[in-house]
C-alpha positions as CSV (number, residue, x, y, z in Angstrom):
1,M,177.7,69.0,-26.0
2,T,178.4,67.8,-22.5
3,T,179.6,64.4,-21.6
4,R,176.3,63.7,-19.7
5,T,174.3,64.6,-22.8
6,R,176.3,62.3,-25.0
7,R,175.9,59.5,-22.4
8,E,172.1,60.0,-22.4
9,Q,172.0,59.8,-26.2
10,R,173.9,56.6,-26.2
11,R,171.5,55.1,-23.7
12,T,168.5,56.3,-25.7
13,K,169.9,54.8,-28.9
14,A,170.4,51.5,-27.1
15,L,166.7,51.4,-26.3
16,S,164.1,49.6,-28.4
17,R,160.5,48.8,-28.0
18,E,161.4,45.2,-27.7
19,R,163.9,45.9,-24.8
20,I,161.3,48.0,-23.0
21,V,158.7,45.3,-23.3
22,E,161.1,42.7,-22.1
23,A,161.9,44.8,-19.0
24,A,158.2,45.4,-18.4
25,V,157.5,41.6,-18.5
26,E,160.3,41.0,-16.0
27,L,158.8,43.7,-13.7
28,L,155.3,42.3,-14.0
29,D,156.6,38.9,-13.1
30,A,158.4,40.2,-10.1
31,V,156.1,42.8,-8.7
32,G,152.8,42.6,-10.6
33,E,150.8,45.3,-12.4
34,R,150.8,47.8,-9.5
35,G,154.6,47.6,-9.3
36,L,155.0,48.4,-13.0
37,T,155.6,52.1,-13.2
38,F,157.5,54.2,-15.7
39,R,159.7,55.5,-12.8
40,V,160.8,51.9,-11.9
41,L,161.1,51.0,-15.6
42,T,163.4,54.0,-16.3
43,E,165.6,53.0,-13.3
44,R,165.8,49.4,-14.6
45,L,166.7,50.5,-18.1
46,A,169.0,53.3,-16.9
47,T,167.3,55.9,-19.0
48,G,164.9,58.8,-18.8
49,P,161.1,58.7,-19.0
50,G,161.2,60.7,-22.2
51,A,163.1,57.9,-24.0
52,I,160.5,55.3,-23.0
53,Y,157.6,57.6,-24.0
54,W,159.2,57.7,-27.5
55,Y,158.3,54.0,-27.9
56,V,155.3,53.5,-25.6
57,A,152.6,56.2,-25.1
58,N,151.3,55.0,-21.7
59,K,151.1,52.1,-19.2
60,G,148.0,50.7,-20.9
61,E,149.9,50.4,-24.2
62,L,152.8,48.8,-22.4
63,L,150.6,46.2,-20.8
64,V,149.1,45.3,-24.1
65,A,152.6,45.0,-25.6
66,A,153.8,42.9,-22.8
67,T,150.8,40.6,-23.0
68,E,151.2,40.3,-26.8
69,A,154.9,39.4,-26.4
70,V,154.2,36.6,-23.9
71,V,151.3,35.2,-26.0
72,A,153.4,35.3,-29.2
73,D,156.1,33.3,-27.5
74,A,153.6,30.8,-26.2
75,L,152.0,30.2,-29.7
76,A,154.9,28.8,-31.6
77,E,153.7,26.9,-34.6
78,P,153.2,23.2,-33.7
79,K,153.4,20.1,-35.8
80,G,151.3,16.9,-35.9
81,S,147.6,16.2,-36.4
82,P,145.0,18.9,-35.7
83,R,144.4,17.3,-32.3
84,E,148.2,17.2,-31.5
85,Q,148.5,20.8,-32.6
86,T,145.6,21.9,-30.5
87,H,147.2,20.2,-27.5
88,A,150.5,22.0,-28.2
89,V,148.9,25.4,-28.5
90,A,146.7,24.9,-25.4
91,L,149.7,23.8,-23.4
92,G,151.7,26.8,-24.6
93,L,149.1,29.1,-23.2
94,F,148.7,27.0,-20.1
95,A,152.4,27.2,-19.3
96,A,152.5,30.9,-20.1
97,I,149.7,31.8,-17.7
98,D,151.2,29.6,-15.0
99,A,154.6,31.3,-15.4
100,H,153.3,34.8,-15.5
101,P,150.7,35.4,-12.7
102,W,149.6,38.7,-14.2
103,L,148.8,37.3,-17.6
104,A,145.4,35.8,-16.9
105,T,143.9,39.1,-15.8
106,Q,145.4,40.9,-18.8
107,L,144.0,38.3,-21.2
108,L,140.5,38.8,-19.7
109,L,140.8,42.5,-20.0
110,Q,142.0,42.2,-23.6
111,Q,139.1,39.9,-24.5
112,S,136.4,42.1,-23.0
113,G,137.9,45.6,-23.4
114,N,140.0,45.4,-26.5
115,P,138.9,42.5,-28.7
116,G,140.1,44.2,-31.8
117,G,143.6,44.7,-30.4
118,P,146.6,42.5,-31.1
119,V,146.1,39.8,-28.4
120,T,142.7,38.3,-28.9
121,P,142.9,37.9,-32.7
122,R,146.3,36.2,-32.3
123,I,144.9,33.6,-30.0
124,L,141.7,33.2,-32.1
125,E,143.8,32.7,-35.2
126,S,146.0,30.1,-33.7
127,L,143.1,28.0,-32.2
128,G,140.9,28.7,-35.2
129,R,143.4,27.2,-37.6
130,R,143.2,24.0,-35.7
131,V,139.4,24.1,-35.7
132,R,139.5,24.7,-39.4
133,A,141.8,21.7,-39.9
134,L,139.3,19.5,-38.0
135,G,136.9,20.1,-40.9
136,V,134.5,22.4,-39.1
137,P,132.3,24.3,-41.7
138,E,133.2,28.0,-42.0
139,R,129.9,29.2,-40.6
140,H,130.7,27.4,-37.3
141,W,134.4,28.5,-36.9
142,F,133.6,31.3,-34.5
143,T,131.5,29.3,-32.2
144,A,133.8,26.3,-32.1
145,T,136.9,28.4,-31.7
146,S,135.4,30.6,-29.0
147,V,134.3,27.6,-27.0
148,L,137.8,26.2,-27.2
149,M,139.5,29.5,-26.4
150,H,137.3,30.1,-23.4
151,Y,138.0,26.6,-22.0
152,V,141.8,27.0,-22.5
153,L,142.1,30.4,-21.0
154,G,139.6,29.8,-18.2
155,A,141.1,26.5,-17.1
156,A,144.7,27.8,-17.4
157,A,143.7,30.9,-15.3
158,Q,142.1,28.7,-12.6
159,N,145.2,26.5,-12.5
160,A,147.5,29.5,-12.1
161,A,145.3,30.9,-9.3
162,N,145.5,27.5,-7.6
163,S,149.2,27.5,-8.0
164,Q,149.6,30.8,-6.2
165,V,147.9,29.3,-3.2
166,T,149.3,25.8,-3.1
167,E,152.9,26.0,-4.3
168,P,155.3,24.4,-3.6
169,D,154.3,20.8,-4.5
170,A,154.3,19.6,-0.9
171,N,151.8,22.3,0.0
172,R,149.7,21.5,-3.0
173,A,149.5,17.9,-1.9
174,E,148.4,19.0,1.5
175,F,145.8,21.3,0.0
176,L,144.3,18.6,-2.2
177,A,144.2,16.1,0.7
178,A,142.5,18.6,3.0
179,T,140.0,19.5,0.3
180,A,139.2,15.9,-0.4
181,E,138.8,15.2,3.3
182,A,136.3,18.1,3.5
183,W,134.3,16.8,0.6
184,E,134.2,13.3,2.1
185,K,132.6,14.8,5.2
186,L,129.8,16.5,3.3
187,D,126.2,15.4,3.8
188,P,125.8,12.2,1.8
189,V,122.2,13.1,0.9
190,G,122.9,16.5,-0.6
191,Y,126.4,15.9,-1.9
192,E,126.5,12.3,-3.0
193,T,128.4,13.0,-6.3
194,T,130.9,15.4,-4.8
195,R,131.7,12.9,-2.0
196,A,132.3,10.2,-4.7
197,M,134.7,12.5,-6.6
198,A,136.8,13.4,-3.6
199,G,139.4,10.6,-4.2
200,Q,139.7,11.5,-7.8
201,M,140.3,15.2,-7.0
202,R,143.0,14.2,-4.4
203,E,145.0,12.3,-7.0
204,H,144.5,14.3,-10.1
205,D,147.3,15.8,-12.2
206,D,146.5,19.4,-13.3
207,R,148.2,19.1,-16.7
208,E,146.5,15.8,-17.5
209,Q,143.1,17.1,-16.4
210,F,143.6,20.2,-18.6
211,L,144.4,18.0,-21.6
212,A,141.4,15.8,-20.9
213,G,139.2,18.9,-21.0
214,I,140.7,19.8,-24.4
215,D,139.9,16.3,-25.6
216,L,136.3,16.7,-24.4
217,V,135.9,19.9,-26.3
218,L,137.4,18.4,-29.4
219,A,135.2,15.3,-29.1
220,G,132.2,17.6,-29.0
221,I,133.4,19.4,-32.1
222,T,134.1,16.3,-34.0
223,A,130.8,14.7,-32.9
224,Q,128.9,17.8,-34.1
225,Y,130.6,17.7,-37.4
226,P,131.1,14.0,-38.4
227,G,133.9,13.2,-40.7
228,S,136.2,15.8,-39.2
229,P,139.9,14.6,-39.5
230,E,141.6,13.6,-36.3
């Protein structure tokens, strides 16, 4: 057996599915989905493509695994009341989507194209447990949980998209000010309400607005099912 062969075997043994997924997440964060190739991944891991294919069949499987890993980290079991737990779960997803620009797209693809895969059920279970703890009757769990999930993921994705345009904070402030000014100049007849909201939009905090939306959804759930615990 040659020295090169022994070295390659040692590298292969050092690999694991977890290490491959971790490297994939790092690449996705740095260069996005298009930049995630098995060639680049093998270079980063100092191994051959055959070793990676032993653990992951293709890029699609790797993207699912990377998405699942990030979501799992975001959904650590919270403590507190059902409302406090819901806030914690929602903020975990909010922060994850903000930190990983590729995640919002992958979550959408998983919901629509692979709802039976590992990602969507994990999110549904985490939010569904909080809905259940609110006292929602079982026959309404799916509707209530789906509404909550769609708000959380949709609002978090929109925030992440905004961040890509407006970061750093100074630029964000300028962006909000310019938008508010444009709204204030709209036709007062056709856009009376939008003009009135311009100042609120200029001064809003994204995180606080997100949590306010969670509370609106939860208020609707608890109003629909009186007697639900807070």
